[in-house]
C-alpha positions in Angstrom: -154.8 64.7 -43.5 -152.9 61.7 -44.9 -151.7 63.1 -48.2 -151.4 66.9 -47.7 -148.7 67.4 -50.3 -150.7 65.8 -53.1 -153.8 67.7 -52.0 -151.9 71.0 -52.0 -150.5 70.4 -55.5 -153.9 69.4 -56.9 -155.6 72.3 -55.2 -153.1 74.8 -56.6 -153.7 73.5 -60.2 -157.5 73.8 -59.6 -157.1 77.3 -58.2 -155.2 78.5 -61.2 -157.8 76.9 -63.6 -160.7 78.4 -61.7 -159.3 81.8 -61.3 -158.3 82.0 -65.0 -161.9 81.0 -66.1 -160.8 77.7 -67.5 -162.2 75.5 -64.8 -165.6 73.8 -65.1 -166.1 72.5 -61.6 -167.8 75.7 -60.3 -171.6 75.8 -59.9 -172.9 79.0 -61.3 -175.5 81.7 -60.4 -174.0 84.0 -63.0 -177.1 86.0 -63.6 -177.5 86.9 -59.9 -180.7 84.8 -59.7 -181.1 81.1 -58.7 -183.8 78.6 -59.6 -185.8 78.1 -56.4 -189.4 76.8 -56.0 -191.2 79.8 -54.4 -194.4 77.8 -53.5 -192.5 75.0 -51.9 -190.3 77.4 -49.8 -193.4 79.4 -48.8 -195.0 76.2 -47.5 -191.9 75.4 -45.5 -191.8 79.0 -44.2 -188.3 79.6 -45.6 -189.3 82.1 -48.3 -188.6 85.7 -47.2 -191.8 87.5 -46.4 -191.4 91.2 -45.7 -194.6 91.2 -43.6 -193.1 88.9 -41.1 -189.5 90.0 -41.5 -187.5 90.9 -38.4 -183.8 91.7 -38.1 -182.5 89.7 -41.0 -179.5 90.9 -42.9 -179.9 90.9 -46.7 -177.1 89.6 -48.9 -177.0 89.0 -52.7 -176.6 85.3 -53.4 -173.2 83.9 -54.3 -172.7 83.8 -58.1 -170.0 81.1 -58.1 -169.4 78.1 -55.9 -167.0 78.0 -54.3 -166.5 81.8 -54.4 -162.8 82.0 -54.9 -160.8 85.1 -55.6 -157.2 86.2 -55.9 -157.2 88.2 -52.7 -157.9 85.1 -50.5 -155.0 83.7 -48.5 -153.7 80.5 -50.0 -154.8 78.4 -47.0 -158.4 79.7 -47.3 -158.4 78.9 -51.1 -157.1 75.4 -50.3 -159.7 74.9 -47.6 -162.6 75.8 -49.9 -161.4 73.6 -52.7 -160.9 70.6 -50.3 -164.4 71.1 -48.8 -166.0 71.6 -52.2 -164.5 68.3 -53.4 -165.9 66.5 -50.4 -169.3 68.1 -50.9 -169.4 67.2 -54.6 -167.8 63.8 -54.8 -168.1 62.1 -51.3 -171.4 60.5 -52.3 -171.1 57.7 -49.7 -170.0 59.9 -46.8 -166.7 58.1 -46.5 -164.9 61.2 -45.1 -167.0 60.8 -41.9 -167.7 57.1 -41.9 -165.7 56.8 -38.6 -166.7 60.1 -37.0 -168.7 58.3 -34.3 -165.4 56.7 -33.2 -163.6 60.0 -33.0 -163.3 60.3 -29.3 -159.6 61.1 -29.5 -157.9 63.5 -31.9 -156.6 62.2 -35.2 -155.0 63.8 -38.2 -158.2 64.0 -40.2 -160.1 65.7 -37.4 -157.3 68.1 -36.7 -157.1 69.0 -40.4 -160.8 69.5 -40.8 -161.0 71.7 -37.7 -158.1 73.8 -38.9 -159.5 74.3 -42.4 -163.0 75.0 -41.3 -161.8 77.5 -38.8 -159.7 79.4 -41.4 -162.7 79.6 -43.8 -165.1 80.9 -41.1 -162.5 83.4 -39.7 -161.7 84.8 -43.1 -165.3 85.7 -43.9 -168.2 84.1 -41.9 -170.9 85.6 -44.2 -169.4 84.0 -47.4 -168.9 80.7 -45.6 -172.6 80.7 -44.4 -173.8 81.6 -47.9 -171.7 78.8 -49.3 -173.4 76.3 -46.9 -176.8 77.7 -47.9 -176.1 77.4 -51.6 -174.7 73.9 -51.5 -177.7 72.7 -49.5 -180.0 74.2 -52.2 -178.1 72.5 -55.0 -178.4 69.0 -53.7 -178.2 67.5 -57.2 -174.6 68.7 -57.5 -173.6 68.7 -53.8 -174.0 65.3 -52.2 -172.5 65.8 -48.8 -174.4 67.6 -46.0 -172.0 70.4 -45.1 -174.3 71.6 -42.3 -174.1 68.1 -40.8 -170.4 68.0 -41.2 -170.1 71.2 -39.1 -172.4 69.7 -36.4 -170.2 66.6 -36.3 -167.0 68.6 -36.1 -168.2 70.6 -33.2 -169.4 67.5 -31.4 -166.2 65.5 -32.1 -164.0 68.4 -31.1 -165.7 68.8 -27.7 -165.2 65.1 -26.8 -161.8 64.6 -28.4 -159.7 67.4 -27.0 -157.2 65.6 -24.8 -156.8 68.5 -22.3 -160.2 68.5 -20.7 -159.7 71.7 -18.8 -159.3 73.5 -22.2 -162.1 71.6 -24.1 -164.9 74.1 -23.4 -162.8 77.1 -24.3 -161.6 75.5 -27.6 -165.2 74.6 -28.3 -166.3 78.2 -27.7 -163.6 79.4 -30.1 -164.5 77.0 -32.9 -168.3 77.1 -32.6 -169.3 80.7 -33.4 -168.9 82.7 -36.5 -167.8 85.8 -34.7 -166.0 86.6 -31.4 -165.8 90.3 -30.8 -165.2 92.8 -28.1 -168.1 95.3 -28.3 -169.6 98.3 -26.6 -173.4 98.5 -26.8 -174.7 101.9 -28.0 -178.3 101.1 -28.9 -180.9 98.4 -28.4 -184.1 98.1 -30.4 -186.9 95.5 -30.0 -189.9 94.0 -31.7 -192.3 91.2 -30.9 -191.4 87.9 -32.4 -193.0 87.2 -35.8 -195.0 85.6 -37.2 -196.2 84.0 -34.0 -195.3 85.6 -30.6 -194.3 83.4 -27.7 -197.3 82.3 -25.6 -195.2 82.3 -22.5 -192.2 84.3 -21.4 -190.8 87.4 -22.9 -192.1 87.7 -26.6 -189.5 90.3 -27.7 -186.5 90.0 -30.0 -183.8 92.6 -29.2 -181.3 94.0 -31.7 -178.1 95.4 -30.4 -176.1 98.1 -32.3 -172.6 98.0 -31.0 -169.1 99.4 -31.6 -166.6 96.7 -32.4 -163.6 97.4 -30.2 -161.6 94.3 -31.1 -162.0 91.5 -33.7 -161.0 88.1 -32.4 -162.7 85.9 -34.9 -164.6 86.8 -38.1 -162.3 89.2 -39.8 -164.9 90.4 -42.3 -168.3 91.6 -41.3 -170.9 94.0 -42.7 -170.8 97.4 -41.0 -174.1 98.7 -39.8 -174.1 101.3 -42.6 -173.7 98.6 -45.3 -176.8 96.7 -44.4 -179.7 96.7 -46.8 -182.3 96.1 -44.0 -181.7 98.5 -41.2 -185.2 99.7 -40.3 -186.9 100.5 -37.1 -190.3 99.2 -36.4 -191.7 102.5 -37.7 -189.9 101.7 -41.0 -187.7 104.7 -40.9 -184.0 104.5 -41.7 -181.7 104.1 -38.8 -179.6 107.1 -37.7 -176.3 105.8 -36.2 -174.1 107.8 -34.0 -170.8 108.8 -35.6 -167.6 107.2 -34.2 -164.2 105.9 -35.1 -165.1 102.3 -34.5 -166.7 99.7 -36.8 -170.3 98.9 -36.0 -172.2 95.7 -36.0 -175.7 94.6 -35.2 -176.8 91.3 -33.7 -179.9 90.0 -31.8 -180.8 88.1 -28.8 -183.9 87.0 -26.8 -184.5 86.6 -23.1 -184.5 82.9 -23.8 -180.8 83.0 -24.6 -180.5 82.3 -20.9 -182.6 79.1 -20.4 -183.2 76.4 -18.0 -181.7 73.1 -19.3 -183.8 69.9 -19.1 -182.8 67.1 -16.7 -181.6 65.0 -19.6 -179.6 67.8 -21.3 -175.9 67.8 -20.9 -175.2 71.6 -20.5 -171.7 73.0 -19.7 -172.9 76.3 -18.2 -174.2 76.1 -14.7 -174.2 79.9 -14.0 -175.8 83.0 -15.5 -173.9 86.2 -15.2 -175.8 88.8 -13.3 -174.5 91.5 -15.7 -176.8 89.9 -18.4 -179.7 88.6 -16.2 -181.0 91.7 -14.5 -184.4 91.2 -16.1 -184.7 87.5 -15.5 -183.7 86.2 -18.9 -180.8 87.3 -20.9 -180.5 91.1 -21.5 -177.9 93.7 -22.4 -177.7 97.4 -21.6 -176.5 100.5 -23.5 -172.9 101.4 -22.5 -172.1 97.8 -21.6 -168.8 96.2 -22.8 -168.6 92.5 -23.5 -167.0 89.8 -25.5 -169.8 88.4 -27.6 -170.1 85.1 -29.4 -172.2 85.3 -32.5 -173.6 82.9 -35.2 -175.7 83.3 -38.3 -179.1 81.8 -37.7 -182.6 81.2 -39.2 -182.1 81.8 -42.9 -184.8 82.9 -45.4 -184.5 83.0 -49.1 -185.8 84.3 -52.4 -184.4 84.2 -56.0 -181.8 86.9 -55.5 -181.0 87.2 -51.8 -180.2 85.4 -48.6 -181.7 86.8 -45.5 -179.9 85.8 -42.4 -180.1 86.7 -38.7 -176.9 87.2 -36.7 -177.5 86.4 -33.0 -175.8 85.6 -29.8 -174.8 81.9 -29.5 -175.6 80.2 -26.1 -173.4 77.2 -27.0 -170.3 79.3 -26.9 -169.4 80.7 -23.4 -173.2 81.1 -22.8 -173.6 84.0 -25.3 -171.2 86.6 -23.8 -168.6 87.5 -21.2 -169.0 91.0 -19.5 -166.0 93.3 -19.4 -166.1 95.3 -16.1 -163.4 97.9 -15.4 -161.3 96.4 -18.2 -161.6 92.9 -16.8 -163.3 89.9 -18.4 -165.6 88.0 -16.0 -166.2 84.3 -16.6 -168.6 82.9 -14.0 -168.6 79.4 -15.6 -164.8 79.0 -15.5 -164.5 78.2 -19.2 -161.3 80.2 -19.9 -159.5 80.0 -16.5 -160.0 79.2 -12.9 -159.8 82.9 -12.3 -163.3 84.5 -12.3 -161.8 87.9 -13.5 -159.0 88.5 -16.0 -157.5 91.7 -17.4 -158.7 91.9 -21.0 -155.1 91.7 -22.4 -154.5 88.5 -20.3 -157.8 87.0 -21.5 -157.0 87.9 -25.1 -153.6 86.3 -24.8 -155.3 83.1 -23.5 -157.7 83.2 -26.4 -154.9 83.6 -29.0 -152.9 80.7 -27.5 -155.9 78.4 -27.7 -156.8 79.6 -31.2 -153.2 78.7 -32.3 -153.8 75.2 -31.1 -156.7 74.9 -33.6 -154.7 76.4 -36.4 -151.7 74.1 -35.9 -153.4 71.0 -34.6 -151.2 71.0 -31.5 -153.8 69.9 -29.0 
């Protein structure tokens, strides 16, 4: 970023003003309710409907934008203020005027990747809700932040100079969460509101212990969720344990056949996840999973968001077998099996490149 020192000074002043209640730049939902056209969102199938609900997580809407607080690390505060400034005032899209030409790394791209990563890693849920709220307040927020994220992912993949590392860096930047988990329960229900006419029509929800947090430092534990119901509408009873617990979903179609025209970096399905044809997991299985928030629904007081496996990042998951990570697509190394500690060290080294811009 060309003028980081000025940006830091300006950001610090704004932070102090906002956190002291003096600032006026923050969009508000102070009452805990937002103005949203129910009829329009029902027509677009974005209004939350309990009769067609599946495994969405329910979160109260953000009351302030950006949602800053004194417990945030300074670099996360700075990142939100910078992004919020772009979203509000970059009416002509000048920040990304030249993104189509970004086929090599430059300071702007490096900085944006670094700041975006820090925001997501700090709290993916808050970041996702921030994107939601800015998209709903288009009169105040001019830039398309969802589009900016799409562009950053695309530009990163093609601009990383070390091509043997590009797909691993992409798999680190793309998802909201990267976790080592152990599956302890799997529920399922038929896809709503319209089941698939072909293939496996079920959506599967995994309840898993989190054994290691690699990306996404804050997540809602299973017991904190407001919508944790079985198909018989009875509250879930989770096994007691010393680990944090998370829930995420997948479909058999998470393993899919790419079209002839589709550039797809994953040639191989791992047999640990394809014993039933499409993608599947099993109770007792350990894996590194790559998760993103998906398929949002709304009402006046809540966001309803699904958390699911992400095929774009390392093809959903990497199985851990006898303490070793298996990577059949050679994304992380030319070794098909790596001890978890070695794989984790590899991950942290690549992550550091994103955080420092040292590609």
